[in-house]
A tleap script that builds the chain and sets N, CA, C and O, in Angstrom:
source leaprc.protein.ff14SB
mol = sequence {
  NMET CYS ASP ALA PRO ILE ALA ALA ASP PHE
  ALA LYS THR ASP ARG GLY SER GLY THR ILE
  LEU ALA LEU ALA ALA ILE SER LEU ALA ILE
  CYS LEU PHE GLY LEU SER GLN VAL LEU ALA
  PHE ASN LEU ILE ASN GLN ARG ARG LEU GLN
  THR THR VAL ASP ALA MET ALA ILE ALA ALA
  SER ASP ALA LEU ARG GLY LEU ASN THR GLY
  PHE PRO CYS PRO THR ALA GLY GLN ILE GLY
  LEU ILE ASN GLY VAL GLY LEU ASP THR CYS
  ARG ILE VAL GLY PHE GLU VAL PHE ILE SER
  ALA HIE SER GLN GLY VAL GLY ILE VAL LEU
  SER ALA ASN ALA LEU ALA GLY PRO SER CTYR
}
set mol.1.N position { -62.959 7.332 32.774 }
set mol.1.CA position { -63.041 6.458 32.354 }
set mol.1.C position { -62.489 6.579 30.834 }
set mol.1.O position { -62.090 5.622 30.170 }
set mol.2.N position { -62.541 7.970 30.391 }
set mol.2.CA position { -62.126 8.095 29.322 }
set mol.2.C position { -60.137 7.992 29.077 }
set mol.2.O position { -59.503 7.835 28.034 }
set mol.3.N position { -59.689 8.145 30.382 }
set mol.3.CA position { -58.559 8.345 30.598 }
set mol.3.C position { -57.531 6.869 30.341 }
set mol.3.O position { -56.325 6.932 30.100 }
set mol.4.N position { -58.220 5.754 30.441 }
set mol.4.CA position { -57.720 4.435 31.278 }
set mol.4.C position { -57.584 3.832 29.563 }
set mol.4.O position { -56.565 3.148 29.468 }
set mol.5.N position { -58.363 3.929 28.215 }
set mol.5.CA position { -58.158 3.580 27.062 }
set mol.5.C position { -56.466 4.140 26.436 }
set mol.5.O position { -55.596 3.507 25.838 }
set mol.6.N position { -56.523 5.600 26.899 }
set mol.6.CA position { -55.234 6.680 26.385 }
set mol.6.C position { -54.162 5.859 27.020 }
set mol.6.O position { -53.227 5.400 26.363 }
set mol.7.N position { -54.298 5.688 28.227 }
set mol.7.CA position { -53.143 5.570 28.468 }
set mol.7.C position { -52.390 4.115 28.371 }
set mol.7.O position { -51.170 3.956 28.388 }
set mol.8.N position { -53.434 3.041 28.260 }
set mol.8.CA position { -53.306 1.588 27.598 }
set mol.8.C position { -52.656 1.809 26.282 }
set mol.8.O position { -51.997 0.933 25.722 }
set mol.9.N position { -52.870 3.097 25.758 }
set mol.9.CA position { -52.292 3.291 24.117 }
set mol.9.C position { -51.337 3.899 24.142 }
set mol.9.O position { -50.869 3.797 23.007 }
set mol.10.N position { -50.404 4.785 25.008 }
set mol.10.CA position { -49.380 5.067 25.136 }
set mol.10.C position { -48.241 3.581 25.613 }
set mol.10.O position { -47.247 3.378 24.916 }
set mol.11.N position { -48.427 3.016 26.357 }
set mol.11.CA position { -48.332 1.550 27.000 }
set mol.11.C position { -47.638 0.861 25.872 }
set mol.11.O position { -46.420 0.679 25.873 }
set mol.12.N position { -48.683 0.360 24.604 }
set mol.12.CA position { -48.441 -0.208 23.788 }
set mol.12.C position { -47.679 0.607 22.939 }
set mol.12.O position { -46.873 -0.286 22.677 }
set mol.13.N position { -47.352 1.359 22.429 }
set mol.13.CA position { -46.151 2.125 21.690 }
set mol.13.C position { -44.878 2.193 22.189 }
set mol.13.O position { -43.991 2.568 21.422 }
set mol.14.N position { -44.540 1.830 23.610 }
set mol.14.CA position { -42.916 2.220 24.009 }
set mol.14.C position { -42.877 0.911 24.021 }
set mol.14.O position { -41.936 0.793 24.806 }
set mol.15.N position { -43.161 -0.127 23.768 }
set mol.15.CA position { -42.669 -1.824 23.640 }
set mol.15.C position { -42.074 -1.453 22.337 }
set mol.15.O position { -42.531 -0.946 21.313 }
set mol.16.N position { -40.227 -2.112 22.919 }
set mol.16.CA position { -39.142 -2.100 21.762 }
set mol.16.C position { -38.313 -1.129 21.508 }
set mol.16.O position { -37.254 -1.287 20.900 }
set mol.17.N position { -38.858 0.277 22.090 }
set mol.17.CA position { -37.634 1.620 21.953 }
set mol.17.C position { -36.529 0.991 22.505 }
set mol.17.O position { -35.535 1.447 21.939 }
set mol.18.N position { -36.172 0.042 23.459 }
set mol.18.CA position { -35.066 0.096 23.923 }
set mol.18.C position { -34.561 -0.729 22.947 }
set mol.18.O position { -33.582 -0.132 22.499 }
set mol.19.N position { -34.693 -1.765 22.381 }
set mol.19.CA position { -34.246 -2.212 20.992 }
set mol.19.C position { -33.621 -1.426 20.172 }
set mol.19.O position { -32.397 -1.445 20.042 }
set mol.20.N position { -34.506 -0.554 19.453 }
set mol.20.CA position { -34.179 0.336 18.524 }
set mol.20.C position { -32.985 0.939 19.286 }
set mol.20.O position { -31.822 0.645 19.009 }
set mol.21.N position { -33.326 1.779 20.241 }
set mol.21.CA position { -31.953 2.462 20.876 }
set mol.21.C position { -30.865 1.438 21.002 }
set mol.21.O position { -29.800 1.947 20.652 }
set mol.22.N position { -30.738 0.275 21.342 }
set mol.22.CA position { -29.439 -0.446 21.241 }
set mol.22.C position { -29.219 -0.559 19.679 }
set mol.22.O position { -28.071 -0.258 19.355 }
set mol.23.N position { -29.835 -0.828 18.906 }
set mol.23.CA position { -29.103 -0.896 17.596 }
set mol.23.C position { -28.686 0.277 17.128 }
set mol.23.O position { -27.567 0.338 16.619 }
set mol.24.N position { -29.431 1.318 17.207 }
set mol.24.CA position { -28.621 2.466 16.765 }
set mol.24.C position { -27.509 2.737 17.594 }
set mol.24.O position { -26.518 3.328 17.164 }
set mol.25.N position { -27.614 2.346 18.733 }
set mol.25.CA position { -25.571 2.189 19.356 }
set mol.25.C position { -24.809 1.691 18.948 }
set mol.25.O position { -23.606 1.946 18.901 }
set mol.26.N position { -25.409 0.860 18.566 }
set mol.26.CA position { -24.394 -0.066 18.033 }
set mol.26.C position { -24.183 0.242 16.661 }
set mol.26.O position { -23.030 0.039 16.282 }
set mol.27.N position { -24.914 0.639 15.887 }
set mol.27.CA position { -24.586 1.540 14.427 }
set mol.27.C position { -23.446 2.110 14.678 }
set mol.27.O position { -22.303 1.751 14.393 }
set mol.28.N position { -23.858 3.075 15.264 }
set mol.28.CA position { -23.187 4.274 15.814 }
set mol.28.C position { -21.495 4.245 16.229 }
set mol.28.O position { -20.739 5.215 16.279 }
set mol.29.N position { -21.224 3.007 16.466 }
set mol.29.CA position { -20.137 2.638 17.321 }
set mol.29.C position { -19.649 1.741 16.051 }
set mol.29.O position { -18.549 2.032 15.581 }
set mol.30.N position { -20.135 1.033 15.660 }
set mol.30.CA position { -19.609 0.320 14.280 }
set mol.30.C position { -18.948 1.465 13.381 }
set mol.30.O position { -17.732 1.523 13.200 }
set mol.31.N position { -20.028 2.533 12.737 }
set mol.31.CA position { -19.410 3.421 11.821 }
set mol.31.C position { -18.468 4.206 12.397 }
set mol.31.O position { -17.708 4.850 11.674 }
set mol.32.N position { -18.393 4.259 13.528 }
set mol.32.CA position { -16.974 5.343 14.412 }
set mol.32.C position { -16.065 4.172 14.185 }
set mol.32.O position { -15.059 4.557 13.590 }
set mol.33.N position { -16.049 3.201 14.374 }
set mol.33.CA position { -15.031 1.997 14.240 }
set mol.33.C position { -14.443 2.219 12.941 }
set mol.33.O position { -13.216 2.300 12.884 }
set mol.34.N position { -15.173 2.337 11.824 }
set mol.34.CA position { -14.896 2.271 10.689 }
set mol.34.C position { -14.167 3.357 10.273 }
set mol.34.O position { -13.039 3.129 9.836 }
set mol.35.N position { -14.630 4.668 10.319 }
set mol.35.CA position { -14.168 5.883 10.193 }
set mol.35.C position { -12.519 5.862 11.005 }
set mol.35.O position { -11.453 5.922 10.392 }
set mol.36.N position { -12.641 5.783 12.182 }
set mol.36.CA position { -11.299 5.235 12.436 }
set mol.36.C position { -10.253 4.608 12.148 }
set mol.36.O position { -9.061 4.886 12.275 }
set mol.37.N position { -10.952 3.482 11.632 }
set mol.37.CA position { -9.697 2.558 10.583 }
set mol.37.C position { -9.104 3.284 9.302 }
set mol.37.O position { -7.973 3.561 8.904 }
set mol.38.N position { -10.311 3.449 8.878 }
set mol.38.CA position { -10.006 4.501 7.379 }
set mol.38.C position { -8.871 5.427 8.037 }
set mol.38.O position { -7.742 5.085 7.686 }
set mol.39.N position { -8.915 6.543 8.929 }
set mol.39.CA position { -8.142 7.199 9.122 }
set mol.39.C position { -6.791 6.694 9.175 }
set mol.39.O position { -5.887 7.083 8.436 }
set mol.40.N position { -6.637 5.430 10.468 }
set mol.40.CA position { -5.552 5.305 10.803 }
set mol.40.C position { -4.869 4.455 9.421 }
set mol.40.O position { -3.682 4.528 9.103 }
set mol.41.N position { -5.598 3.892 8.920 }
set mol.41.CA position { -4.787 3.655 7.220 }
set mol.41.C position { -4.401 4.421 6.835 }
set mol.41.O position { -3.217 4.171 6.610 }
set mol.42.N position { -4.674 5.466 6.523 }
set mol.42.CA position { -4.248 6.804 5.588 }
set mol.42.C position { -3.162 7.024 6.319 }
set mol.42.O position { -2.111 6.998 5.679 }
set mol.43.N position { -3.050 7.322 7.952 }
set mol.43.CA position { -1.874 7.766 8.525 }
set mol.43.C position { -0.895 7.129 8.355 }
set mol.43.O position { 0.180 7.666 8.090 }
set mol.44.N position { -1.107 5.330 8.516 }
set mol.44.CA position { 0.025 4.604 8.489 }
set mol.44.C position { 0.604 4.743 7.064 }
set mol.44.O position { 1.796 5.016 6.926 }
set mol.45.N position { -0.279 4.545 5.909 }
set mol.45.CA position { 0.357 5.106 4.355 }
set mol.45.C position { 0.742 6.207 4.218 }
set mol.45.O position { 1.210 6.356 3.089 }
set mol.46.N position { 0.809 7.632 5.192 }
set mol.46.CA position { 1.671 8.651 5.037 }
set mol.46.C position { 2.878 8.174 5.305 }
set mol.46.O position { 3.849 8.264 4.554 }
set mol.47.N position { 2.853 7.625 6.441 }
set mol.47.CA position { 4.367 7.361 7.079 }
set mol.47.C position { 4.828 6.470 6.154 }
set mol.47.O position { 5.777 7.016 5.592 }
set mol.48.N position { 4.646 5.382 5.709 }
set mol.48.CA position { 5.102 4.701 4.622 }
set mol.48.C position { 5.721 5.218 3.680 }
set mol.48.O position { 6.829 4.774 3.379 }
set mol.49.N position { 5.023 6.524 2.832 }
set mol.49.CA position { 5.239 7.265 1.663 }
set mol.49.C position { 6.383 8.051 1.786 }
set mol.49.O position { 7.193 8.222 0.874 }
set mol.50.N position { 6.479 8.653 3.181 }
set mol.50.CA position { 7.590 9.249 4.054 }
set mol.50.C position { 8.841 8.557 3.319 }
set mol.50.O position { 9.624 8.926 2.444 }
set mol.51.N position { 8.667 7.362 4.087 }
set mol.51.CA position { 9.839 6.678 4.434 }
set mol.51.C position { 10.524 6.433 2.759 }
set mol.51.O position { 11.671 6.575 2.337 }
set mol.52.N position { 9.398 6.060 2.165 }
set mol.52.CA position { 9.775 5.364 0.644 }
set mol.52.C position { 10.500 6.548 0.099 }
set mol.52.O position { 11.656 6.349 -0.275 }
set mol.53.N position { 10.031 7.683 0.002 }
set mol.53.CA position { 10.612 9.245 -0.539 }
set mol.53.C position { 11.904 9.369 -0.119 }
set mol.53.O position { 12.764 9.690 -0.938 }
set mol.54.N position { 12.201 9.151 1.107 }
set mol.54.CA position { 13.263 9.740 1.754 }
set mol.54.C position { 14.400 8.492 1.127 }
set mol.54.O position { 15.467 8.722 0.557 }
set mol.55.N position { 13.986 7.568 1.335 }
set mol.55.CA position { 15.193 6.527 0.673 }
set mol.55.C position { 15.223 6.528 -1.399 }
set mol.55.O position { 16.166 6.164 -2.102 }
set mol.56.N position { 14.228 6.920 -1.739 }
set mol.56.CA position { 14.231 7.690 -3.001 }
set mol.56.C position { 15.532 8.679 -3.391 }
set mol.56.O position { 16.477 8.561 -4.171 }
set mol.57.N position { 15.059 9.788 -2.379 }
set mol.57.CA position { 16.014 10.796 -2.327 }
set mol.57.C position { 17.498 10.176 -2.049 }
set mol.57.O position { 18.329 10.347 -2.940 }
set mol.58.N position { 17.823 9.587 -1.072 }
set mol.58.CA position { 19.027 9.159 -0.704 }
set mol.58.C position { 19.645 8.432 -1.830 }
set mol.58.O position { 20.727 8.910 -2.173 }
set mol.59.N position { 19.268 7.462 -2.457 }
set mol.59.CA position { 19.344 6.215 -3.309 }
set mol.59.C position { 19.758 7.460 -4.627 }
set mol.59.O position { 20.830 7.387 -5.227 }
set mol.60.N position { 18.774 8.501 -4.906 }
set mol.60.CA position { 19.169 9.655 -6.018 }
set mol.60.C position { 20.359 10.318 -5.884 }
set mol.60.O position { 20.947 10.532 -6.945 }
set mol.61.N position { 20.968 10.770 -4.703 }
set mol.61.CA position { 21.613 10.977 -3.968 }
set mol.61.C position { 22.735 10.553 -4.361 }
set mol.61.O position { 23.375 11.248 -5.150 }
set mol.62.N position { 23.367 9.019 -3.802 }
set mol.62.CA position { 24.373 8.275 -4.078 }
set mol.62.C position { 24.547 8.101 -5.417 }
set mol.62.O position { 25.695 8.057 -5.859 }
set mol.63.N position { 23.511 7.982 -6.214 }
set mol.63.CA position { 24.293 8.018 -7.758 }
set mol.63.C position { 24.466 9.339 -7.903 }
set mol.63.O position { 25.592 9.486 -8.379 }
set mol.64.N position { 24.078 10.120 -7.785 }
set mol.64.CA position { 24.707 11.414 -8.428 }
set mol.64.C position { 26.348 11.313 -7.867 }
set mol.64.O position { 27.485 11.231 -8.330 }
set mol.65.N position { 25.914 11.353 -7.059 }
set mol.65.CA position { 27.892 11.499 -6.388 }
set mol.65.C position { 28.441 10.122 -6.759 }
set mol.65.O position { 29.376 9.776 -6.037 }
set mol.66.N position { 28.127 9.352 -7.601 }
set mol.66.CA position { 28.722 8.127 -7.924 }
set mol.66.C position { 28.574 6.729 -6.599 }
set mol.66.O position { 28.575 5.561 -6.989 }
set mol.67.N position { 28.490 6.959 -5.534 }
set mol.67.CA position { 28.668 6.179 -4.556 }
set mol.67.C position { 27.634 5.002 -4.911 }
set mol.67.O position { 27.670 3.913 -4.338 }
set mol.68.N position { 26.507 5.403 -6.134 }
set mol.68.CA position { 25.793 4.213 -6.502 }
set mol.68.C position { 25.848 3.927 -8.458 }
set mol.68.O position { 26.202 4.747 -9.306 }
set mol.69.N position { 25.388 2.568 -8.661 }
set mol.69.CA position { 25.013 2.644 -10.045 }
set mol.69.C position { 23.993 3.569 -10.532 }
set mol.69.O position { 22.996 3.881 -9.882 }
set mol.70.N position { 24.246 3.944 -11.564 }
set mol.70.CA position { 22.990 4.522 -12.418 }
set mol.70.C position { 22.767 5.878 -12.402 }
set mol.70.O position { 23.617 6.675 -12.003 }
set mol.71.N position { 21.353 6.289 -12.933 }
set mol.71.CA position { 21.220 7.646 -13.109 }
set mol.71.C position { 20.752 8.048 -11.804 }
set mol.71.O position { 20.498 7.170 -10.979 }
set mol.72.N position { 20.610 9.242 -11.522 }
set mol.72.CA position { 19.852 9.492 -9.857 }
set mol.72.C position { 18.281 9.347 -10.295 }
set mol.72.O position { 17.624 8.530 -9.651 }
set mol.73.N position { 17.670 10.027 -11.271 }
set mol.73.CA position { 16.240 9.901 -11.304 }
set mol.73.C position { 15.641 8.521 -11.570 }
set mol.73.O position { 14.749 7.981 -10.916 }
set mol.74.N position { 16.346 7.990 -12.753 }
set mol.74.CA position { 15.476 6.413 -12.929 }
set mol.74.C position { 15.948 5.502 -11.900 }
set mol.74.O position { 15.192 4.534 -11.811 }
set mol.75.N position { 17.022 5.460 -11.012 }
set mol.75.CA position { 17.004 5.096 -9.871 }
set mol.75.C position { 15.771 5.362 -8.492 }
set mol.75.O position { 15.238 4.511 -7.781 }
set mol.76.N position { 15.645 6.531 -8.485 }
set mol.76.CA position { 14.409 6.843 -7.528 }
set mol.76.C position { 13.471 6.162 -8.184 }
set mol.76.O position { 12.862 5.299 -7.552 }
set mol.77.N position { 13.128 6.404 -9.660 }
set mol.77.CA position { 12.043 6.085 -10.010 }
set mol.77.C position { 11.768 4.652 -9.678 }
set mol.77.O position { 10.648 4.243 -9.371 }
set mol.78.N position { 12.852 3.902 -9.755 }
set mol.78.CA position { 12.901 2.504 -9.599 }
set mol.78.C position { 12.401 1.816 -8.186 }
set mol.78.O position { 11.644 0.852 -8.067 }
set mol.79.N position { 12.954 2.483 -7.290 }
set mol.79.CA position { 12.745 2.462 -5.812 }
set mol.79.C position { 10.982 2.788 -5.570 }
set mol.79.O position { 10.162 2.161 -4.899 }
set mol.80.N position { 10.841 3.888 -6.318 }
set mol.80.CA position { 9.490 4.173 -6.261 }
set mol.80.C position { 8.264 3.409 -6.921 }
set mol.80.O position { 7.118 3.695 -6.576 }
set mol.81.N position { 8.525 2.413 -7.893 }
set mol.81.CA position { 7.856 1.344 -8.750 }
set mol.81.C position { 8.208 0.108 -7.609 }
set mol.81.O position { 7.422 -0.840 -7.612 }
set mol.82.N position { 9.136 0.076 -6.816 }
set mol.82.CA position { 9.051 -1.180 -6.504 }
set mol.82.C position { 8.026 -1.064 -5.114 }
set mol.82.O position { 7.596 -2.051 -4.517 }
set mol.83.N position { 7.735 0.370 -4.739 }
set mol.83.CA position { 6.859 0.446 -3.470 }
set mol.83.C position { 5.399 0.573 -3.747 }
set mol.83.O position { 4.520 0.324 -2.922 }
set mol.84.N position { 5.216 0.955 -4.895 }
set mol.84.CA position { 4.197 1.167 -5.390 }
set mol.84.C position { 4.012 2.663 -5.306 }
set mol.84.O position { 2.824 2.866 -5.054 }
set mol.85.N position { 4.727 3.882 -5.418 }
set mol.85.CA position { 4.819 4.515 -5.451 }
set mol.85.C position { 5.025 5.748 -6.365 }
set mol.85.O position { 6.204 5.620 -6.698 }
set mol.86.N position { 4.582 6.806 -6.929 }
set mol.86.CA position { 4.672 7.516 -8.307 }
set mol.86.C position { 5.612 8.693 -8.266 }
set mol.86.O position { 5.601 9.274 -7.181 }
set mol.87.N position { 6.194 9.050 -8.920 }
set mol.87.CA position { 7.479 9.991 -9.074 }
set mol.87.C position { 6.599 10.928 -9.432 }
set mol.87.O position { 5.726 10.812 -10.293 }
set mol.88.N position { 6.869 12.010 -8.659 }
set mol.88.CA position { 6.113 12.920 -9.405 }
set mol.88.C position { 7.174 14.488 -10.305 }
set mol.88.O position { 6.817 15.318 -11.141 }
set mol.89.N position { 8.329 14.290 -9.684 }
set mol.89.CA position { 9.122 15.102 -9.448 }
set mol.89.C position { 10.413 15.075 -8.868 }
set mol.89.O position { 10.425 14.968 -7.642 }
set mol.90.N position { 11.890 15.170 -9.655 }
set mol.90.CA position { 13.074 14.536 -9.635 }
set mol.90.C position { 14.153 15.460 -10.044 }
set mol.90.O position { 14.764 15.207 -11.083 }
set mol.91.N position { 14.495 16.639 -9.253 }
set mol.91.CA position { 15.327 17.893 -9.197 }
set mol.91.C position { 16.411 17.448 -8.886 }
set mol.91.O position { 16.527 16.606 -7.995 }
set mol.92.N position { 17.384 17.914 -9.539 }
set mol.92.CA position { 19.225 18.156 -9.075 }
set mol.92.C position { 19.248 19.182 -8.993 }
set mol.92.O position { 18.438 19.781 -9.700 }
set mol.93.N position { 20.178 20.014 -8.090 }
set mol.93.CA position { 20.388 21.612 -8.153 }
set mol.93.C position { 21.877 20.834 -7.526 }
set mol.93.O position { 21.763 20.149 -6.510 }
set mol.94.N position { 23.306 20.991 -8.215 }
set mol.94.CA position { 24.179 20.705 -7.329 }
set mol.94.C position { 24.765 18.758 -6.979 }
set mol.94.O position { 24.774 17.740 -7.671 }
set mol.95.N position { 25.054 18.995 -5.966 }
set mol.95.CA position { 24.886 17.760 -5.298 }
set mol.95.C position { 23.513 17.112 -4.501 }
set mol.95.O position { 23.570 15.931 -4.159 }
set mol.96.N position { 22.364 17.856 -4.232 }
set mol.96.CA position { 21.652 17.346 -4.146 }
set mol.96.C position { 20.031 17.178 -4.864 }
set mol.96.O position { 19.751 17.942 -5.788 }
set mol.97.N position { 19.321 16.475 -4.542 }
set mol.97.CA position { 18.132 15.888 -5.100 }
set mol.97.C position { 17.616 16.248 -4.374 }
set mol.97.O position { 17.982 16.303 -3.199 }
set mol.98.N position { 15.987 16.834 -5.084 }
set mol.98.CA position { 14.767 17.008 -4.269 }
set mol.98.C position { 13.492 15.916 -4.910 }
set mol.98.O position { 12.866 16.257 -5.914 }
set mol.99.N position { 13.291 14.990 -4.418 }
set mol.99.CA position { 12.133 14.676 -4.699 }
set mol.99.C position { 10.846 14.517 -3.956 }
set mol.99.O position { 10.722 14.364 -2.741 }
set mol.100.N position { 9.657 14.589 -5.104 }
set mol.100.CA position { 8.366 15.034 -5.009 }
set mol.100.C position { 7.621 13.309 -5.568 }
set mol.100.O position { 8.035 12.791 -6.605 }
set mol.101.N position { 6.637 12.694 -4.790 }
set mol.101.CA position { 5.686 11.780 -4.997 }
set mol.101.C position { 4.594 11.185 -4.660 }
set mol.101.O position { 4.101 11.726 -3.670 }
set mol.102.N position { 4.007 10.324 -5.038 }
set mol.102.CA position { 2.595 10.514 -4.283 }
set mol.102.C position { 2.300 8.945 -4.111 }
set mol.102.O position { 3.132 8.122 -4.492 }
set mol.103.N position { 1.045 8.547 -3.505 }
set mol.103.CA position { 0.612 7.511 -3.995 }
set mol.103.C position { -0.885 7.349 -3.127 }
set mol.103.O position { -1.182 8.140 -2.232 }
set mol.104.N position { -1.639 6.375 -3.475 }
set mol.104.CA position { -3.242 6.077 -3.419 }
set mol.104.C position { -3.497 5.973 -2.056 }
set mol.104.O position { -2.884 5.032 -1.552 }
set mol.105.N position { -4.298 6.714 -1.154 }
set mol.105.CA position { -4.808 6.066 0.294 }
set mol.105.C position { -6.113 5.863 0.081 }
set mol.105.O position { -6.437 6.131 -1.076 }
set mol.106.N position { -7.077 5.448 0.842 }
set mol.106.CA position { -8.517 5.179 0.832 }
set mol.106.C position { -9.034 6.462 0.578 }
set mol.106.O position { -8.902 7.420 1.340 }
set mol.107.N position { -9.537 6.469 -0.339 }
set mol.107.CA position { -10.065 8.033 -0.390 }
set mol.107.C position { -9.435 9.082 -0.879 }
set mol.107.O position { -10.104 9.893 -1.520 }
set mol.108.N position { -8.237 9.271 -0.719 }
set mol.108.CA position { -7.230 10.434 -1.172 }
set mol.108.C position { -5.823 10.160 -1.824 }
set mol.108.O position { -5.368 9.048 -2.092 }
set mol.109.N position { -5.322 11.169 -1.993 }
set mol.109.CA position { -4.267 10.817 -2.915 }
set mol.109.C position { -2.951 11.282 -1.947 }
set mol.109.O position { -2.706 12.487 -1.887 }
set mol.110.N position { -2.236 10.476 -1.308 }
set mol.110.CA position { -1.275 11.127 -0.472 }
set mol.110.C position { -0.318 11.568 -1.094 }
set mol.110.O position { -0.434 11.162 -2.250 }
set mol.111.N position { 1.047 12.497 -0.928 }
set mol.111.CA position { 2.027 12.892 -1.266 }
set mol.111.C position { 3.174 13.365 -0.406 }
set mol.111.O position { 3.065 13.835 0.727 }
set mol.112.N position { 3.983 13.231 -0.902 }
set mol.112.CA position { 5.807 13.791 0.516 }
set mol.112.C position { 6.446 13.945 -0.525 }
set mol.112.O position { 6.181 13.817 -1.720 }
set mol.113.N position { 7.660 14.346 0.270 }
set mol.113.CA position { 8.629 15.344 -0.284 }
set mol.113.C position { 10.031 14.754 0.618 }
set mol.113.O position { 9.897 14.224 1.721 }
set mol.114.N position { 11.289 14.933 -0.009 }
set mol.114.CA position { 12.308 14.455 0.266 }
set mol.114.C position { 13.696 15.125 -0.274 }
set mol.114.O position { 14.007 14.843 -1.431 }
set mol.115.N position { 14.502 15.935 0.425 }
set mol.115.CA position { 15.886 16.345 0.105 }
set mol.115.C position { 16.762 15.833 0.406 }
set mol.115.O position { 16.915 15.541 1.592 }
set mol.116.N position { 17.554 15.563 -0.398 }
set mol.116.CA position { 19.061 14.625 0.092 }
set mol.116.C position { 20.234 14.571 -0.540 }
set mol.116.O position { 20.311 13.807 -1.503 }
set mol.117.N position { 21.368 15.337 -0.161 }
set mol.117.CA position { 22.374 15.636 -0.548 }
set mol.117.C position { 23.583 15.199 0.401 }
set mol.117.O position { 23.472 14.277 1.208 }
set mol.118.N position { 24.694 15.912 0.235 }
set mol.118.CA position { 26.183 15.500 1.081 }
set mol.118.C position { 25.851 16.763 2.541 }
set mol.118.O position { 25.179 17.794 2.587 }
set mol.119.N position { 26.510 16.196 3.343 }
set mol.119.CA position { 26.225 17.106 4.633 }
set mol.119.C position { 27.771 18.268 4.312 }
set mol.119.O position { 28.663 17.744 3.645 }
set mol.120.N position { 27.936 19.299 4.644 }
set mol.120.CA position { 28.653 20.157 4.324 }
set mol.120.C position { 29.162 20.299 5.786 }
set mol.120.O position { 30.017 21.140 6.063 }
savepdb mol mol.pdb
quit
């Protein structure tokens, strides 16, 4: 007779546990999806940054060799400004131009480097 009320109490405490488990699973799925979106956004921004830095280096190299108007480093800076990229370093050695730049990602600073010059 003493066991019957205890068993009934356990039956009452198990009610709703499936709902809590389902809510926890949905919350975990939403968190993982959000995290994957932040990672994907940063990867896409890194590729865009690298493409912009490559274009900056090519334009600076063309300006250095006289194929384009303007000075090399200001030309690279203008292209970076148009695309929302900050120019860190513009180094000219001979006819080669080395560009280093950065941009803001989600929570981190992304950076990229490029080297452009004539083909030998």
